[in-house]
VEXDRENMAR-182760 format. One record per residue (C-alpha): x, y negated, z negated; residue in one letter; residue number from 1. Coordinates in nm, 2 decimals. Example, Ala and Ser with C-alpha at 12.3 -4.5 7.8 and 13.67 -1.06 7.14 Angstrom:
! VEXDRENMAR-182760
     px     py     pz res   n
   1.23   0.45  -0.78   A   1
   1.37   0.11  -0.71   S   2
This chain:
! VEXDRENMAR-182760
     px     py     pz res   n
  -3.07   4.91   1.30   M   1
  -3.27   4.95   0.98   N   2
  -3.62   4.79   0.98   T   3
  -3.63   4.69   0.61   M   4
  -3.40   4.59   0.32   S   5
  -3.43   4.42  -0.01   Y   6
  -3.23   4.23  -0.27   V   7
  -3.32   4.07  -0.60   F   8
  -3.36   3.71  -0.71   S   9
  -3.55   3.54  -1.00   A  10
  -3.85   3.32  -1.06   N  11
  -3.83   3.06  -1.33   L  12
  -4.15   3.01  -1.54   E  13
  -4.10   2.73  -1.79   G  14
  -3.79   2.83  -1.99   L  15
  -3.82   3.20  -1.90   N  16
  -3.74   3.39  -1.58   A  17
  -3.84   3.72  -1.43   S  18
  -3.68   3.92  -1.15   S  19
  -3.83   3.91  -0.80   V  20
  -3.77   4.17  -0.53   R  21
  -3.71   4.00  -0.20   V  22
  -3.81   4.24   0.08   E  23
  -3.74   4.17   0.44   V  24
  -3.90   4.37   0.73   N  25
  -3.80   4.32   1.09   I  26
  -3.97   4.47   1.39   K  27
  -4.01   4.40   1.76   R  28
  -4.28   4.16   1.87   G  29
  -4.35   3.80   1.91   I  30
  -4.07   3.61   1.73   P  31
  -4.19   3.47   1.40   R  32
  -4.06   3.42   1.05   F  33
  -4.32   3.44   0.77   C  34
  -4.28   3.44   0.39   I  35
  -4.56   3.59   0.17   V  36
  -4.60   3.66  -0.20   G  37
  -4.76   3.34  -0.35   L  38
  -4.46   3.13  -0.25   A  39
  -4.49   2.75  -0.30   D  40
  -4.39   2.49  -0.04   A  41
  -4.02   2.48  -0.14   S  42
  -3.99   2.85  -0.06   I  43
  -4.20   2.85   0.26   R  44
  -3.97   2.57   0.39   E  45
  -3.68   2.82   0.36   A  46
  -3.79   2.95   0.70   V  47
  -3.60   2.68   0.88   D  48
  -3.32   2.64   0.63   R  49
  -3.23   3.00   0.64   V  50
  -3.24   3.03   1.02   R  51
  -3.02   2.73   1.08   I  52
  -2.78   2.83   0.79   A  53
  -2.73   3.18   0.93   I  54
  -2.66   3.05   1.28   E  55
  -2.42   2.78   1.16   N  56
  -2.23   3.03   0.95   S  57
  -2.14   3.24   1.26   G  58
  -2.41   3.51   1.24   Y  59
  -2.69   3.59   1.48   E  60
  -3.05   3.52   1.37   F  61
  -3.28   3.79   1.51   P  62
  -3.55   3.66   1.74   L  63
  -3.80   3.92   1.62   Q  64
  -4.10   3.95   1.39   N  65
  -3.96   3.89   1.04   I  66
  -4.17   3.92   0.73   L  67
  -4.04   3.83   0.39   V  68
  -4.23   3.96   0.08   N  69
  -4.16   3.83  -0.27   L  70
  -4.27   4.10  -0.51   A  71
  -4.47   4.12  -0.73   P  72
  -4.69   3.94  -0.49   A  73
  -4.95   3.85  -0.75   G  74
  -4.72   3.60  -0.94   H  75
  -4.68   3.25  -0.82   R  76
  -4.32   3.16  -0.73   K  77
  -4.14   2.83  -0.68   E  78
  -3.79   2.71  -0.63   G  79
  -3.54   2.68  -0.34   S  80
  -3.29   2.92  -0.48   W  81
  -3.46   3.21  -0.30   F  82
  -3.27   3.10   0.02   D  83
  -2.96   3.30  -0.06   L  84
  -3.14   3.63  -0.12   S  85
  -3.36   3.59   0.19   I  86
  -3.06   3.52   0.41   A  87
  -2.87   3.81   0.26   L  88
  -3.15   4.06   0.31   A  89
  -3.17   3.95   0.68   I  90
  -2.80   4.00   0.73   L  91
  -2.82   4.34   0.57   I  92
  -3.11   4.46   0.77   V  93
  -2.94   4.34   1.09   T  94
  -2.62   4.52   0.99   E  95
  -2.41   4.20   1.02   Q  96
  -2.25   4.25   0.68   I  97
  -2.08   4.54   0.50   D  98
  -2.22   4.66   0.17   L  99
  -2.01   4.84  -0.09   K 100
  -2.19   4.74  -0.41   I 101
  -2.50   4.86  -0.59   D 102
  -2.76   4.59  -0.50   L 103
  -2.99   4.72  -0.78   E 104
  -2.75   4.56  -1.03   K 105
  -2.72   4.23  -0.86   F 106
  -2.92   3.90  -0.86   L 107
  -2.87   3.64  -0.59   F 108
  -2.95   3.27  -0.66   L 109
  -2.88   2.96  -0.45   G 110
  -3.03   2.71  -0.21   E 111
  -2.88   2.70   0.14   L 112
  -2.77   2.38   0.32   G 113
  -2.80   2.37   0.70   L 114
  -2.42   2.43   0.73   D 115
  -2.44   2.75   0.52   G 116
  -2.32   2.58   0.20   S 117
  -2.47   2.69  -0.13   I 118
  -2.64   2.41  -0.33   K 119
  -2.66   2.40  -0.71   P 120
  -2.98   2.48  -0.90   M 121
  -3.16   2.36  -1.21   K 122
  -3.25   2.60  -1.49   G 123
  -2.97   2.86  -1.43   L 124
  -2.89   2.92  -1.80   I 125
  -3.26   3.01  -1.85   N 126
  -3.24   3.27  -1.57   V 127
  -2.91   3.42  -1.71   L 128
  -3.04   3.44  -2.06   F 129
  -3.38   3.59  -1.95   S 130
  -3.23   3.87  -1.74   I 131
  -2.97   3.98  -1.99   E 132
  -3.24   4.22  -2.13   K 133
  -3.31   4.36  -1.79   D 134
  -3.10   4.62  -1.59   S 135
  -2.90   4.36  -1.40   F 136
  -2.53   4.34  -1.47   S 137
  -2.41   4.09  -1.21   S 138
  -2.53   3.75  -1.08   V 139
  -2.42   3.56  -0.77   V 140
  -2.46   3.19  -0.82   I 141
  -2.37   2.85  -0.66   P 142
  -2.01   2.75  -0.74   S 143
  -2.12   2.42  -0.87   E 144
  -2.31   2.60  -1.15   N 145
  -2.00   2.78  -1.28   R 146
  -1.96   2.57  -1.60   F 147
  -2.32   2.65  -1.70   E 148
  -2.28   3.02  -1.62   A 149
  -1.97   3.04  -1.83   S 150
  -2.19   3.05  -2.14   L 151
  -2.33   3.39  -2.04   A 152
  -2.17   3.67  -2.25   K 153
  -2.29   4.00  -2.10   H 154
  -2.31   3.94  -1.73   L 155
  -2.06   3.95  -1.44   N 156
  -2.08   3.61  -1.27   I 157
  -1.97   3.56  -0.91   Y 158
  -1.96   3.20  -0.77   C 159
  -2.00   3.13  -0.40   V 160
  -1.99   2.80  -0.22   S 161
  -2.08   2.92   0.13   H 162
  -2.28   3.20   0.29   L 163
  -1.96   3.35   0.44   N 164
  -1.82   3.41   0.09   E 165
  -2.09   3.68   0.03   L 166
  -1.86   3.92   0.23   K 167
  -1.61   3.92  -0.06   Q 168
  -1.88   3.98  -0.32   V 169
  -2.05   4.26  -0.12   L 170
  -1.71   4.43  -0.05   S 171
  -1.62   4.42  -0.42   G 172
  -1.32   4.19  -0.36   N 173
  -1.45   3.87  -0.52   K 174
  -1.31   3.80  -0.87   P 175
  -1.55   3.75  -1.16   K 176
  -1.58   3.42  -1.34   E 177
  -1.47   3.39  -1.70   E 178
  -1.77   3.40  -1.93   V 179
  -1.85   3.38  -2.31   G 180
  -1.71   3.03  -2.35   K 181
  -1.84   2.79  -2.62   T 182
  -1.86   2.41  -2.61   Y 183
  -1.87   2.21  -2.93   T 184
  -1.93   1.83  -2.92   P 185
  -1.67   1.63  -3.11   V 186
  -1.82   1.45  -3.42   A 187
  -1.78   1.07  -3.40   E 188
  -1.63   0.85  -3.68   N 189
  -1.92   0.64  -3.82   L 190
  -1.86   0.29  -3.94   P 191
  -1.96   0.09  -4.25   T 192
  -2.24  -0.14  -4.16   I 193
  -2.41  -0.43  -4.34   Q 194
  -2.78  -0.40  -4.42   L 195
  -3.01  -0.64  -4.60   Y 196
  -3.13  -0.53  -4.94   N 197
  -3.49  -0.52  -4.82   D 198
  -3.38  -0.25  -4.57   Q 199
  -3.21  -0.01  -4.81   L 200
  -3.52   0.18  -4.91   L 201
  -3.60   0.25  -4.55   A 202
  -3.25   0.36  -4.49   M 203
  -3.27   0.60  -4.78   R 204
  -3.60   0.74  -4.64   A 205
  -3.43   0.77  -4.30   L 206
  -3.15   0.98  -4.45   M 207
  -3.40   1.21  -4.62   I 208
  -3.60   1.24  -4.30   A 209
  -3.29   1.34  -4.10   V 210
  -3.16   1.58  -4.37   A 211
  -3.48   1.78  -4.41   G 212
  -3.67   1.70  -4.09   R 213
  -3.95   1.51  -4.25   H 214
  -4.17   1.30  -4.02   H 215
  -4.13   0.93  -4.10   L 216
  -4.34   0.62  -4.04   L 217
  -4.19   0.27  -4.10   M 218
  -4.44  -0.01  -4.14   L 219
  -4.32  -0.37  -4.12   G 220
  -4.33  -0.71  -3.98   N 221
  -4.14  -0.81  -3.66   P 222
  -3.77  -0.85  -3.73   G 223
  -3.76  -0.63  -4.04   A 224
  -3.52  -0.39  -3.88   G 225
  -3.74  -0.09  -3.80   K 226
  -3.60  -0.02  -3.45   T 227
  -3.24  -0.08  -3.56   M 228
  -3.27   0.17  -3.84   L 229
  -3.44   0.43  -3.63   A 230
  -3.16   0.42  -3.37   K 231
  -2.91   0.47  -3.65   L 232
  -3.08   0.81  -3.71   A 233
  -2.94   0.93  -3.37   S 234
  -2.58   0.92  -3.51   T 235
  -2.68   1.07  -3.85   L 236
  -2.82   1.40  -3.71   Q 237
  -2.63   1.71  -3.84   P 238
  -2.44   1.93  -3.59   P 239
  -2.66   2.18  -3.41   A 240
  -2.62   2.55  -3.49   T 241
  -2.52   2.78  -3.20   E 242
  -2.89   2.89  -3.16   E 243
  -3.01   2.53  -3.17   E 244
  -2.74   2.42  -2.92   Y 245
  -2.85   2.69  -2.67   L 246
  -3.21   2.58  -2.71   E 247
  -3.12   2.22  -2.64   I 248
  -2.91   2.33  -2.34   L 249
  -3.18   2.54  -2.19   R 250
  -3.42   2.25  -2.19   I 251
  -3.16   2.02  -2.04   K 252
  -3.08   2.28  -1.77   S 253
  -3.45   2.27  -1.66   N 254
  -3.45   1.89  -1.66   A 255
  -3.13   1.81  -1.48   E 256
  -2.83   1.96  -1.30   L 257
  -2.54   2.07  -1.52   I 258
  -2.23   2.05  -1.30   L 259
  -1.93   1.98  -1.53   N 260
  -1.79   2.06  -1.87   E 261
  -1.89   1.72  -2.01   K 262
  -2.26   1.81  -1.94   S 263
  -2.23   2.10  -2.17   L 264
  -2.12   1.89  -2.47   L 265
  -2.47   1.82  -2.58   V 266
  -2.57   1.66  -2.91   H 267
  -2.91   1.67  -3.07   R 268
  -3.14   1.46  -2.85   P 269
  -3.29   1.12  -2.93   F 270
  -3.59   1.04  -2.71   R 271
  -3.77   0.71  -2.72   S 272
  -4.06   0.69  -2.47   P 273
  -4.22   0.35  -2.40   H 274
  -4.56   0.28  -2.56   H 275
  -4.73   0.28  -2.22   T 276
  -4.65   0.66  -2.18   A 277
  -4.94   0.89  -2.10   S 278
  -5.04   1.19  -2.31   D 279
  -4.92   1.42  -2.03   I 280
  -4.57   1.26  -2.02   S 281
  -4.55   1.30  -2.40   I 282
  -4.66   1.67  -2.44   V 283
  -4.61   1.79  -2.08   G 284
  -4.83   1.92  -1.80   G 285
  -4.93   1.79  -1.46   G 286
  -4.96   2.00  -1.15   R 287
  -4.63   2.18  -1.20   D 288
  -4.66   2.21  -1.58   L 289
  -4.34   2.02  -1.65   R 290
  -4.19   1.96  -1.99   M 291
  -4.29   1.65  -2.19   G 292
  -4.11   1.43  -2.43   E 293
  -4.19   1.65  -2.73   V 294
  -4.00   1.93  -2.56   T 295
  -3.71   1.71  -2.44   L 296
  -3.68   1.60  -2.81   A 297
  -3.66   1.97  -2.94   H 298
  -3.41   2.01  -3.22   N 299
  -3.37   1.63  -3.22   G 300
  -3.56   1.31  -3.28   I 301
  -3.87   1.17  -3.10   L 302
  -3.88   0.79  -3.18   F 303
  -4.21   0.61  -3.11   L 304
  -4.15   0.24  -3.14   D 305
  -4.46   0.02  -3.17   E 306
  -4.67   0.32  -3.26   L 307
  -4.98   0.10  -3.29   G 308
  -4.95   0.01  -2.92   E 309
  -4.97   0.38  -2.81   F 310
  -5.31   0.50  -2.68   K 311
  -5.51   0.69  -2.95   P 312
  -5.51   1.01  -2.75   Q 313
  -5.13   1.01  -2.73   V 314
  -5.10   0.99  -3.11   I 315
  -5.35   1.26  -3.16   Q 316
  -5.19   1.51  -2.92   V 317
  -4.88   1.50  -3.13   L 318
  -5.05   1.68  -3.42   R 319
  -5.01   2.03  -3.29   E 320
  -4.64   2.02  -3.20   P 321
  -4.56   1.83  -3.53   M 322
  -4.70   2.12  -3.73   E 323
  -4.64   2.42  -3.50   E 324
  -4.30   2.33  -3.35   G 325
  -4.43   2.43  -3.00   K 326
  -4.67   2.31  -2.74   I 327
  -4.89   2.53  -2.51   T 328
  -4.98   2.36  -2.18   I 329
  -5.28   2.53  -2.00   S 330
  -5.40   2.44  -1.65   R 331
  -5.58   2.62  -1.38   V 332
  -5.25   2.72  -1.22   S 333
  -5.13   2.89  -1.54   G 334
  -5.00   2.82  -1.89   H 335
  -4.65   2.77  -2.04   Y 336
  -4.55   2.75  -2.40   T 337
  -4.25   2.52  -2.46   Y 338
  -4.06   2.46  -2.79   P 339
  -4.13   2.13  -2.95   A 340
  -3.97   2.13  -3.30   S 341
  -3.86   1.77  -3.34   F 342
  -3.83   1.50  -3.61   L 343
  -4.09   1.22  -3.55   L 344
  -3.96   0.88  -3.65   I 345
  -4.22   0.61  -3.58   S 346
  -4.23   0.23  -3.64   A 347
  -4.53   0.00  -3.62   T 348
  -4.64  -0.35  -3.71   N 349
  -4.92  -0.37  -3.97   P 350
  -5.15  -0.56  -3.73   C 351
  -5.17  -0.69  -3.37   P 352
  -4.98  -1.02  -3.45   C 353
  -4.74  -0.83  -3.68   G 354
  -4.75  -1.05  -3.99   Y 355
  -5.02  -0.90  -4.21   F 356
  -4.87  -0.90  -4.57   G 357
  -4.57  -1.10  -4.46   S 358
  -4.36  -1.31  -4.69   N 359
  -4.26  -1.54  -4.41   E 360
  -4.56  -1.62  -4.18   R 361
  -4.94  -1.61  -4.21   Q 362
  -5.13  -1.34  -4.03   C 363
  -5.35  -1.46  -3.75   L 364
  -5.57  -1.15  -3.72   C 365
  -5.91  -1.10  -3.86   S 366
  -5.97  -0.82  -4.11   I 367
  -6.18  -0.63  -3.86   S 368
  -5.90  -0.66  -3.60   K 369
  -5.65  -0.53  -3.85   V 370
  -5.87  -0.23  -3.95   K 371
  -5.93  -0.15  -3.58   K 372
  -5.55  -0.15  -3.52   Y 373
  -5.48   0.11  -3.80   V 374
  -5.77   0.33  -3.71   Q 375
  -5.54   0.49  -3.44   K 376
  -5.35   0.65  -3.73   F 377
  -5.62   0.91  -3.81   S 378
  -5.62   1.10  -4.13   G 379
  -5.51   1.43  -3.97   P 380
  -5.22   1.25  -3.81   F 381
  -5.11   1.08  -4.13   M 382
  -5.14   1.41  -4.32   D 383
  -4.84   1.53  -4.10   R 384
  -4.63   1.23  -4.20   I 385
  -4.40   1.32  -4.49   D 386
  -4.24   0.98  -4.55   L 387
  -4.40   0.64  -4.53   E 388
  -4.20   0.33  -4.60   V 389
  -4.29  -0.04  -4.58   E 390
  -4.03  -0.31  -4.48   L 391
  -4.11  -0.66  -4.58   N 392
  -3.84  -0.93  -4.55   I 393
  -3.75  -1.09  -4.88   Y 394
  -3.76  -1.46  -4.92   K 395
  -3.44  -1.63  -4.82   N 396
  -3.31  -1.69  -5.18   D 397
  -3.32  -1.32  -5.26   S 398
  -3.22  -1.17  -4.93   R 399
  -2.86  -1.04  -4.94   K 400
  -2.64  -0.81  -4.73   Q 401
  -2.49  -0.49  -4.87   E 402
  -2.24  -0.25  -4.71   P 403
  -2.37   0.10  -4.61   V 404
  -2.11   0.37  -4.53   N 405
  -2.26   0.58  -4.25   L 406
  -1.98   0.84  -4.28   S 407
  -2.06   0.91  -4.64   E 408
  -2.43   0.93  -4.55   M 409
  -2.36   1.17  -4.27   Y 410
  -2.15   1.39  -4.49   D 411
  -2.44   1.42  -4.74   K 412
  -2.68   1.51  -4.46   I 413
  -2.44   1.78  -4.33   V 414
  -2.40   1.92  -4.68   Y 415
  -2.78   1.93  -4.73   A 416
  -2.81   2.10  -4.39   K 417
  -2.55   2.36  -4.50   E 418
  -2.75   2.43  -4.81   M 419
  -3.07   2.48  -4.60   Q 420
  -2.88   2.71  -4.36   D 421
  -2.77   2.93  -4.65   A 422
  -3.12   2.92  -4.81   R 423
  -3.30   3.02  -4.49   Y 424
  -3.04   3.25  -4.34   K 425
  -3.28   3.55  -4.31   Q 426
  -3.58   3.34  -4.22   Y 427
  -3.71   3.14  -3.92   K 428
  -3.67   2.80  -4.09   Y 429
  -3.39   2.55  -4.01   N 430
  -3.50   2.26  -4.24   F 431
  -3.70   2.21  -4.56   N 432
  -3.97   2.03  -4.36   G 433
  -4.05   2.34  -4.16   M 434
  -4.12   2.57  -4.46   V 435
  -4.49   2.65  -4.52   N 436
  -4.72   2.90  -4.70   G 437
  -4.61   3.13  -4.97   A 438
  -4.24   3.08  -4.88   D 439
  -4.25   2.75  -5.06   M 440
  -4.30   2.92  -5.39   E 441
  -3.99   3.14  -5.33   N 442
  -3.76   2.86  -5.21   F 443
  -3.87   2.55  -5.40   F 444
  -3.78   2.61  -5.76   L 445
  -3.81   2.35  -6.05   F 446
  -3.60   2.31  -6.36   D 447
  -3.77   2.37  -6.69   G 448
  -3.88   2.01  -6.76   N 449
  -4.00   1.94  -6.41   T 450
  -4.24   2.23  -6.41   K 451
  -4.47   2.05  -6.65   G 452
  -4.46   1.73  -6.45   V 453
  -4.55   1.92  -6.13   W 454
  -4.84   2.10  -6.30   D 455
  -4.98   1.75  -6.40   M 456
  -4.94   1.63  -6.05   L 457
  -5.12   1.93  -5.91   K 458
  -5.43   1.84  -6.13   V 459
  -5.43   1.48  -6.00   Q 460
  -5.39   1.58  -5.63   L 461
  -5.59   1.90  -5.65   S 462
  -5.80   1.80  -5.35   S 463
  -5.50   1.78  -5.11   S 464
  -5.28   2.09  -5.09   I 465
  -5.11   1.94  -4.79   R 466
  -5.00   1.63  -4.98   K 467
  -4.87   1.85  -5.26   L 468
  -4.67   2.05  -5.01   N 469
  -4.53   1.74  -4.85   I 470
  -4.41   1.60  -5.19   I 471
  -4.25   1.94  -5.28   K 472
  -4.07   1.96  -4.94   K 473
  -3.94   1.60  -4.97   V 474
  -3.83   1.66  -5.33   A 475
  -3.64   1.97  -5.22   R 476
  -3.45   1.77  -4.96   T 477
  -3.37   1.50  -5.21   I 478
  -3.23   1.77  -5.44   A 479
  -3.02   1.90  -5.15   D 480
  -2.87   1.56  -5.09   L 481
  -2.77   1.55  -5.45   E 482
  -2.63   1.90  -5.44   K 483
  -2.88   2.03  -5.69   S 484
  -3.00   2.39  -5.67   E 485
  -3.32   2.31  -5.86   L 486
  -3.58   2.03  -5.81   I 487
  -3.57   1.78  -6.10   K 488
  -3.81   1.51  -6.22   E 489
  -3.64   1.22  -6.05   N 490
  -3.66   1.41  -5.72   H 491
  -4.04   1.44  -5.76   I 492
  -4.08   1.08  -5.85   F 493
  -3.87   0.96  -5.56   E 494
  -4.07   1.18  -5.32   A 495
  -4.39   1.02  -5.46   L 496
  -4.26   0.67  -5.39   S 497
  -4.26   0.71  -5.01   Y 498
  -4.63   0.66  -4.96   R 499
  -4.63   0.29  -4.84   S 500
  -4.91   0.33  -4.59   F 501
  -5.15   0.41  -4.88   Q 502
  -5.04   0.08  -5.04   N 503
  -5.10  -0.10  -4.71   Y 504
  -5.46   0.03  -4.70   L 505
  -5.51  -0.09  -5.05   V 506
  -5.40  -0.44  -4.95   K 507
  -5.63  -0.42  -4.65   L 508
  -5.93  -0.32  -4.85   A 509
  -5.86  -0.61  -5.09   A 510
């Protein structure tokens, strides 16, 4: 009998994975089973799972001194999917299983049940995509993860549901799974809805926000329709590109089990955390450095209803991901960088009672109370808001309903997104709202008459380059919605009109 064997597994770190060499050494001595190599509790508990699973699968578990080393030993490892590789290495070293494959090319993943069954795992797609660049060509995975694994293009995938099925894989008789599949969600037919005429401006701003990924703040009294409009944005999001789809799926895979074909038909996310959420739940972190809402909303929408009720530190921690499109979480145990490119749609009342500036009811708040309420929206945070719109219910005699065709609106958004995809084909940008720096001069071109208007505006707003850039980005998206290759005067003027928070501050000062 050999005294040592090894197989390969993988360790998941955030959305990336690295290979781990699972080494097993068996020698005579007092019976013990020990796992070393900075393994967390879920791996150390494999001692009993693996032993019982091997015995219940009809094999003999050696009552000797067994040492399992997870190399490289200096990197922290976590996850229960090391069970399969540990059990296999023990069966190989005890010569209870025939080997006719090149183990150097194989990766083994799966948690063992006490009866020898293989349990599904989270994050499999991240492991498969991370190791494609390594020398591994084949991966053995739990059968329940076969739908998720079918997205892999350049790997041989073998599915097993029980420890005994490893014999077929190791003898070369196990058929490979079909890979390279694609899953495209079916677009829904959107209805025509009725909106009040005092909601139409906000609906227009919402369309611009979704089309060009411009962060939006809606300010209005209770009952004005802020939440209802924001939820409509979920259905108006354009289809994700293949790259965006895979990014969304990788995040979903880490957060939940993907066990069927329906789970792979993912749309752009829409996340709406409650205003009692902590800053860690929003940006991520904690002892295990888990993902936060900003990452779960990646390539989709993060909706913060009742923004004024969120804790000030929660609002402030949004500033980095809003601008950078990613978030780095650093703790003593390590640091992960997660993607966090989302569209922020926020809604807030103008004051604690909600009726400051209302046409319907008198505000009950003192001026000092109102000012304290809006101080949460700091200057640096507001500088990252591209669109601000105020909703105020018209008086009854002038409030009327008008039809809004969501399908037509969706088609315009899709066309605008296609223009952006073509414009930024060779660049890292997906939306106009993401463009920055010198690239703005290359992509955002004016027609002849508009250039003079823009030069005048630059003089008036010379102290705020950020505001000028925001206006230009929004104008570019408005032009895309109107199928215009050049930015025109009316696009600039409309972009300037979405600054309602400034008007609110003027009313507050008066």
